[in-house]
C-alpha positions as CSV (number, residue, x, y, z in Angstrom):
1,X,-65.6,31.1,141.6
2,X,-63.8,28.7,139.2
3,X,-65.4,28.2,135.8
4,X,-65.1,24.9,134.0
5,X,-65.8,24.1,130.4
6,X,-66.1,20.4,129.5
7,X,-65.7,19.5,125.8
8,X,-63.9,17.0,123.7
9,X,-63.6,19.1,120.5
10,X,-63.2,22.7,119.7
11,X,-63.8,23.5,116.0
12,X,-63.3,26.6,113.8
13,X,-66.0,28.2,111.8
14,X,-65.4,25.8,108.9
15,X,-66.1,22.8,111.2
16,X,-62.5,21.5,111.4
17,X,-61.2,20.4,114.8
18,X,-58.5,22.8,116.2
19,X,-58.4,21.1,119.6
20,X,-59.3,17.5,120.0
21,X,-59.1,15.0,122.9
22,X,-59.3,11.3,122.2
23,X,-58.2,8.4,124.3
24,X,-55.9,10.7,126.4
25,X,-54.3,12.1,123.3
26,X,-54.8,15.8,122.7
27,X,-54.3,17.2,119.2
28,X,-53.8,20.9,118.7
29,X,-54.4,22.4,115.3
30,X,-55.8,21.0,112.1
31,X,-53.8,19.8,109.1
32,X,-51.9,22.7,107.5
33,X,-52.2,25.0,110.6
34,X,-49.2,26.8,112.2
35,X,-49.0,26.8,116.0
36,X,-47.3,29.8,117.5
37,X,-46.9,31.5,120.8
38,X,-47.7,35.2,121.2
39,X,-44.8,37.6,121.5
40,X,-43.5,37.5,125.1
41,X,-45.1,34.2,125.9
42,X,-43.1,31.2,126.9
43,X,-43.7,27.4,127.0
44,X,-42.8,24.9,129.7
45,X,-43.1,21.1,129.9
46,X,-42.4,20.4,126.2
47,X,-38.6,20.1,126.5
48,X,-36.1,21.0,123.9
49,X,-35.6,18.7,120.9
50,X,-32.1,20.0,120.0
51,X,-33.3,22.1,117.1
52,X,-33.1,25.8,116.4
53,X,-34.8,28.4,114.3
54,X,-32.3,29.4,111.6
55,X,-31.7,33.0,110.8
56,X,-31.3,33.0,107.0
57,X,-29.6,36.4,106.9
58,X,-25.9,35.6,107.1
59,X,-23.9,37.3,109.7
60,X,-21.0,39.3,108.3
61,X,-19.7,40.9,111.5
62,X,-19.2,39.9,115.1
63,X,-22.5,39.4,117.0
64,X,-24.1,38.1,120.2
65,X,-26.3,35.0,119.7
66,X,-29.8,34.5,121.1
67,X,-30.9,31.2,122.5
68,X,-33.0,29.1,120.2
69,X,-31.4,30.5,117.0
70,X,-29.0,29.1,114.4
71,X,-26.8,31.4,112.4
72,X,-25.1,31.3,109.0
73,X,-21.7,33.0,109.5
74,X,-20.0,34.6,106.5
75,X,-16.3,35.3,107.1
76,X,-15.5,36.2,103.5
77,X,-14.5,39.7,104.5
78,X,-12.7,39.0,107.8
79,X,-12.7,37.0,111.0
80,X,-15.9,37.0,113.2
81,X,-16.6,36.4,116.9
82,X,-19.9,34.8,117.9
83,X,-20.6,35.6,121.6
84,X,-22.9,33.2,123.4
85,X,-25.8,34.5,125.5
86,X,-25.0,36.0,128.8
87,X,-26.4,34.4,132.1
88,X,-27.7,31.3,130.2
89,X,-30.3,28.9,131.5
90,X,-30.1,25.1,131.3
91,X,-31.4,24.1,127.8
92,X,-30.4,27.2,126.0
93,X,-29.2,26.4,122.5
94,X,-27.3,28.1,119.8
95,X,-26.1,26.7,116.4
96,X,-23.8,28.0,113.6
97,X,-22.8,27.0,110.1
98,X,-19.9,28.3,107.9
99,X,-21.9,30.1,105.2
100,X,-19.2,30.8,102.6
101,X,-16.8,27.9,103.3
102,X,-14.1,30.5,104.4
103,X,-13.4,29.6,108.0
104,X,-9.9,28.3,106.9
105,X,-9.1,31.8,105.6
106,X,-10.9,33.9,108.2
107,X,-11.7,32.1,111.4
108,X,-14.8,32.1,113.6
109,X,-14.2,32.5,117.3
110,X,-16.9,31.5,119.9
111,X,-16.8,33.6,123.1
112,X,-18.4,31.9,126.1
113,X,-19.4,35.3,127.5
114,X,-18.0,34.3,131.0
115,X,-19.6,30.9,130.9
116,X,-17.5,27.7,130.5
117,X,-17.3,26.0,127.1
118,X,-16.8,22.2,127.3
119,X,-16.1,22.4,131.0
120,X,-12.9,24.3,130.6
121,X,-12.2,26.6,133.6
122,X,-11.8,30.3,133.0
123,X,-12.8,32.1,129.8
124,X,-12.3,29.8,126.8
125,X,-12.9,31.1,123.2
126,X,-12.4,28.2,120.7
127,X,-11.5,29.2,117.2
128,X,-12.8,27.2,114.2
129,X,-10.6,27.1,111.0
130,X,-12.0,24.3,108.9
131,X,-14.2,25.2,106.0
132,X,-17.8,24.0,106.2
133,X,-17.9,23.6,110.0
134,X,-21.2,23.5,111.8
135,X,-21.9,23.1,115.5
136,X,-24.7,23.1,118.0
137,X,-24.1,24.3,121.6
138,X,-26.5,23.6,124.5
139,X,-26.0,25.1,128.0
140,X,-26.0,22.4,130.7
141,X,-25.0,23.9,134.0
142,X,-22.3,26.1,135.6
143,X,-19.8,23.3,135.7
144,X,-19.7,22.2,132.1
145,X,-21.3,25.3,130.7
146,X,-21.9,25.1,126.9
147,X,-21.5,21.6,125.4
148,X,-21.4,20.6,121.7
149,X,-24.2,18.1,121.0
150,X,-24.0,18.1,117.2
151,X,-21.2,18.9,114.7
152,X,-20.3,18.3,111.2
153,X,-17.8,19.4,108.6
154,X,-18.3,19.3,104.8
155,X,-15.2,20.8,103.3
156,X,-16.6,21.6,99.9
157,X,-19.8,23.2,98.9
158,X,-22.4,21.4,96.9
159,X,-21.7,22.6,93.4
160,X,-22.9,22.0,89.9
161,X,-19.8,20.8,88.1
162,X,-18.4,23.2,85.6
163,X,-15.3,22.4,83.4
164,X,-12.4,24.1,81.7
165,X,-12.8,25.0,78.1
166,X,-9.6,25.7,76.1
167,X,-8.1,25.9,72.6
168,X,-4.6,25.4,71.1
169,X,-2.4,22.6,69.8
170,X,-3.7,19.3,68.5
171,X,-6.7,18.4,70.5
172,X,-7.7,14.8,71.2
173,X,-9.9,13.1,73.9
174,X,-9.5,10.2,76.2
175,X,-12.7,9.4,78.1
176,X,-13.8,12.5,80.0
177,X,-10.5,14.2,79.3
178,X,-9.2,16.6,76.6
179,X,-5.6,16.5,75.6
180,X,-3.8,19.4,73.9
181,X,-0.5,18.4,72.3
182,X,2.1,20.9,71.1
183,X,5.1,19.7,69.0
184,X,6.0,23.3,68.2
185,X,5.4,26.8,69.5
186,X,1.8,27.9,70.1
187,X,-0.7,29.2,72.7
188,X,-2.9,27.2,75.1
189,X,-5.8,29.5,75.6
190,X,-8.1,28.9,78.5
191,X,-11.6,30.3,77.5
192,X,-13.3,29.5,80.8
193,X,-12.3,27.9,84.1
194,X,-14.5,25.4,85.9
195,X,-14.8,24.6,89.6
196,X,-13.4,21.8,91.9
197,X,-16.5,19.7,91.3
198,X,-15.7,19.7,87.6
199,X,-12.2,20.9,86.7
200,X,-10.1,24.0,87.5
201,X,-6.6,22.5,87.2
202,X,-4.6,20.8,84.5
203,X,-2.0,18.0,84.3
204,X,1.0,18.5,82.0
205,X,3.9,16.9,80.4
206,X,6.8,19.3,79.5
207,X,9.9,17.7,77.8
208,X,12.8,19.8,76.6
209,X,15.0,19.2,73.6
210,X,17.8,16.6,73.9
211,X,21.5,17.4,73.7
212,X,23.6,17.0,70.6
213,X,26.7,14.9,70.3
214,X,30.3,15.2,69.1
215,X,31.9,13.5,66.1
216,X,35.1,12.1,67.6
217,X,34.2,9.5,70.2
218,X,31.8,11.9,71.8
219,X,29.6,10.9,74.7
220,X,25.8,10.6,74.3
221,X,23.7,13.7,74.5
222,X,21.7,14.2,77.7
223,X,17.9,13.9,77.4
224,X,15.8,17.0,77.6
225,X,14.4,17.8,81.1
226,X,11.2,15.8,81.9
227,X,8.5,17.3,84.1
228,X,5.0,15.9,84.5
229,X,2.0,15.8,86.8
230,X,-0.6,13.1,87.2
231,X,1.0,10.6,84.8
232,X,4.2,8.7,84.5
233,X,6.5,7.3,87.2
234,X,5.1,8.2,90.6
235,X,8.4,9.6,92.0
236,X,8.5,12.1,89.1
237,X,4.9,13.3,89.4
238,X,4.3,16.9,90.5
239,X,0.8,18.2,91.5
240,X,-1.5,19.5,88.9
241,X,-1.6,23.3,88.5
242,X,-4.5,25.8,88.5
243,X,-5.2,27.8,85.4
244,X,-7.1,31.1,84.7
245,X,-8.9,32.4,81.7
246,X,-6.0,33.6,79.7
247,X,-3.5,32.6,77.0
248,X,-0.4,30.6,78.0
249,X,2.4,30.8,75.4
250,X,4.0,27.4,74.7
251,X,7.7,26.9,73.9
252,X,8.8,23.6,72.6
253,X,12.6,23.2,72.8
254,X,14.5,22.1,69.7
255,X,17.1,19.4,70.0
256,X,20.8,20.4,70.1
257,X,22.8,20.1,66.9
258,X,25.5,17.5,66.2
259,X,29.1,18.3,65.3
260,X,30.1,17.7,61.7
261,X,33.0,15.3,60.9
262,X,36.3,16.8,61.8
263,X,34.8,19.4,64.1
264,X,34.5,17.8,67.5
265,X,33.1,20.8,69.5
266,X,30.5,22.4,67.2
267,X,27.6,20.5,68.8
268,X,25.1,22.2,71.1
269,X,22.9,21.5,74.1
270,X,19.1,21.1,73.7
271,X,16.7,24.0,74.3
272,X,14.1,24.6,77.0
273,X,10.4,23.8,76.8
274,X,8.0,26.0,78.7
275,X,4.3,26.0,79.8
276,X,3.0,28.4,82.5
277,X,5.3,28.1,85.5
278,X,6.9,24.9,84.3
279,X,10.3,25.1,82.5
280,X,12.1,22.0,81.5
281,X,15.8,22.5,80.7
282,X,17.4,21.3,77.5
283,X,19.6,18.2,77.7
284,X,23.4,18.7,78.0
285,X,25.6,18.2,75.0
286,X,28.2,15.4,75.1
287,X,31.8,15.7,76.0
288,X,34.4,15.7,73.2
289,X,38.0,15.0,72.6
290,X,40.9,17.3,71.6
291,X,41.1,18.9,74.1
292,X,39.1,16.6,76.4
293,X,35.9,18.2,77.7
294,X,33.3,16.8,80.1
295,X,29.7,16.3,79.3
296,X,27.6,19.4,79.8
297,X,25.0,19.8,82.6
298,X,21.3,20.1,81.7
299,X,17.9,18.6,82.2
300,X,19.9,15.4,81.9
301,X,23.7,15.6,81.5
302,X,25.7,14.7,78.5
303,X,28.0,11.7,78.6
304,X,31.8,12.1,78.9
305,X,34.1,11.7,75.9
306,X,36.3,8.6,75.2
307,X,39.2,9.9,77.2
308,X,40.3,9.9,80.8
309,X,39.2,11.7,82.8
310,X,36.1,12.8,81.1
311,X,33.1,13.1,83.4
312,X,29.5,13.2,82.5
313,X,27.5,16.4,83.0
314,X,25.2,16.8,85.9
315,X,21.4,16.3,85.5
316,X,18.5,18.2,87.0
317,X,20.2,21.5,86.2
318,X,18.8,23.9,87.3
319,X,17.4,21.9,90.2
320,X,13.7,21.3,90.5
321,X,11.6,18.9,92.6
322,X,10.7,16.2,91.5
323,X,14.0,16.1,89.6
324,X,13.9,16.5,85.8
325,X,16.7,14.2,84.8
326,X,20.0,12.4,85.6
327,X,23.7,12.7,85.1
328,X,25.6,11.5,82.1
329,X,28.1,8.6,82.4
330,X,31.9,9.2,82.4
331,X,34.1,8.2,79.4
332,X,36.9,5.7,79.5
333,X,40.3,5.5,77.8
334,X,42.0,2.2,78.5
335,X,44.5,2.0,75.6
336,X,44.1,0.5,72.2
337,X,40.8,-1.3,71.7
338,X,39.4,0.1,74.9
339,X,38.4,3.6,74.1
340,X,34.7,4.4,74.8
341,X,32.5,7.3,75.8
342,X,29.7,7.6,78.4
343,X,26.0,7.5,77.8
344,X,23.8,10.6,78.2
345,X,21.6,10.7,81.3
346,X,17.8,10.0,81.0
347,X,14.7,10.9,82.9
348,X,14.9,7.9,85.2
349,X,18.5,6.7,85.1
350,X,22.1,8.0,84.8
351,X,24.0,7.2,81.6
352,X,26.2,4.1,81.6
353,X,30.0,4.4,82.0
354,X,32.1,3.8,78.9
355,X,33.2,0.2,78.5
356,X,30.6,-0.9,81.1
357,X,29.5,-3.7,78.7
358,X,33.0,-4.7,77.6
359,X,36.2,-3.2,76.3
360,X,35.7,-0.5,73.8
361,X,31.9,-0.4,74.2
362,X,30.2,2.9,74.4
363,X,28.0,3.5,77.5
364,X,24.2,3.0,76.9
365,X,22.0,6.1,77.4
366,X,20.0,6.4,80.6
367,X,16.4,5.3,80.4
368,X,13.5,7.7,79.9
369,X,10.1,7.8,81.5
370,X,6.9,6.2,80.3
371,X,3.9,8.5,80.4
372,X,0.2,7.9,79.5
373,X,-1.1,11.5,79.6
374,X,-2.5,11.0,76.0
375,X,-4.3,7.8,76.9
376,X,-1.5,5.7,75.5
377,X,1.8,4.9,77.1
378,X,4.8,6.6,75.4
379,X,8.4,6.8,76.6
380,X,10.1,10.2,76.7
381,X,13.5,11.7,77.6
382,X,16.0,8.8,77.0
383,X,19.7,9.6,77.0
384,X,21.9,9.1,73.9
385,X,24.4,6.3,73.7
386,X,28.1,7.0,73.8
387,X,30.5,6.1,70.9
388,X,32.8,3.1,71.3
389,X,36.0,1.9,69.6
390,X,34.8,-1.7,69.3
391,X,31.0,-1.6,69.5
392,X,28.1,0.7,69.2
393,X,25.7,1.4,72.2
394,X,22.0,1.7,72.7
395,X,20.1,4.9,73.3
396,X,17.9,5.0,76.4
397,X,14.2,4.1,76.0
398,X,12.4,7.3,75.3
399,X,14.0,8.4,72.0
400,X,17.7,8.3,72.8
401,X,19.9,7.8,69.8
402,X,22.4,4.9,69.7
403,X,26.2,5.6,69.8
404,X,28.4,4.7,66.9
405,X,31.5,2.5,66.4
406,X,34.0,3.3,63.7
407,X,32.9,0.4,61.5
408,X,29.2,1.4,61.5
409,X,30.4,3.9,59.8
410,X,31.0,6.1,62.8
411,X,28.0,8.4,62.5
412,X,25.9,8.9,65.7
413,X,22.2,8.4,65.7
414,X,19.8,11.3,66.3
415,X,17.4,11.5,69.1
416,X,13.8,10.9,68.2
417,X,11.7,14.0,67.4
418,X,9.2,15.2,70.1
419,X,10.6,12.8,72.7
420,X,13.5,14.9,74.0
421,X,15.9,12.0,73.4
422,X,19.6,12.7,73.5
423,X,21.8,12.1,70.4
424,X,24.2,9.1,70.1
425,X,27.9,9.9,69.9
426,X,29.9,9.8,66.7
427,X,33.0,7.7,66.3
428,X,35.0,9.5,63.6
429,X,31.8,10.3,61.6
430,X,29.6,13.2,62.3
431,X,27.8,13.6,65.6
432,X,24.0,13.8,65.7
433,X,21.2,16.1,66.8
434,X,19.0,15.7,69.9
435,X,15.3,15.0,69.6
436,X,12.9,18.0,69.9
437,X,10.7,18.3,73.0
438,X,7.0,18.3,73.5
439,X,4.3,19.9,75.7
440,X,1.0,18.1,76.5
441,X,-1.8,19.5,78.6
442,X,-4.7,17.4,79.9
443,X,-7.9,18.3,81.8
444,X,-11.4,17.0,82.5
445,X,-14.0,18.5,80.2
446,X,-17.2,16.6,81.1
């Protein structure tokens, strides 16, 4: 005999409706209640909304998924395989999410467990190697098998920004950035490292000392090597570099010395500047007469002497990418009134050839590079001008010293301190010294 209970409301002992029927709408549960099925019970007719119950204990080893569950997968210690349920039914659902943003380092592989994935015939096991990947698989049928219905990738974790803190050098600020400038030796000490949401890398400018010049119609000294990241001419910009909580010794290269009057070969090349893995090479010294010698290679090359042949020294020596400098210009000996030396190379241009501007004119120094790492635009690493028999020459923008002519009274002009400018060549008077280098480091601090 079938029993029937007819009622519109069922209430709990407190008088709140737990089942209510009104206008063909049935409400189960009262506000704040949790509706659950007993262990082993199942439901039909409600359909699947595409959601899963997330298991909040991250998986750190290979495992077999259960339909209806989502999994946070932690591949920090190694690659993991997620095996989908065996003998699935239509509507089965499994999700996963990259827990530690390490899929790029240690991949996740999804094993179809003999069922197709995405309709591919045979056994297909896709591998996921992008950090932050999440996907939802739903089993459709034996033809298409498991299909992805929802996916996303966020390549960086939500983080509270933290920033680099550091000491050393002369510290200034420009907006949200701190700048540490070194005009002599010191230590850049990183006290703490931030994260990608704040800062964990630094930009830099590392300029070496410029080359010195000869006294007797010597070429211009080459500019000190110029290496930079994040600022200055785009073709010369390298990527920023990561730092760790340690001290980084700073070397600021001195400029090369100039040859005294009557000693054509006593001048020297500039000296290297160093920060972390970045070394900028000193500028090459100029060529000299008696006997004729070419300009010396360096960050930028020294200009050739006023003789023929007297080539300029090579730039970007040793080679780095982007290049740290350019070659010096060759000298020229064209007889009386046409004797001139080549300009030293600069960060962005080769030195001019002797007599390029007229008979007996020294070659101008190669142009340097303008950089605003400090918040203000400053030019660095200009080549020195070559000496000329009839006219002086200009140093390259960025601290290059001008070359002399005998009537001026033949003394070369020094490169500007802390620019890495090359020295201007002497024309019977003494040569000159190259400008010292500089190291500047910049990072976001707030």
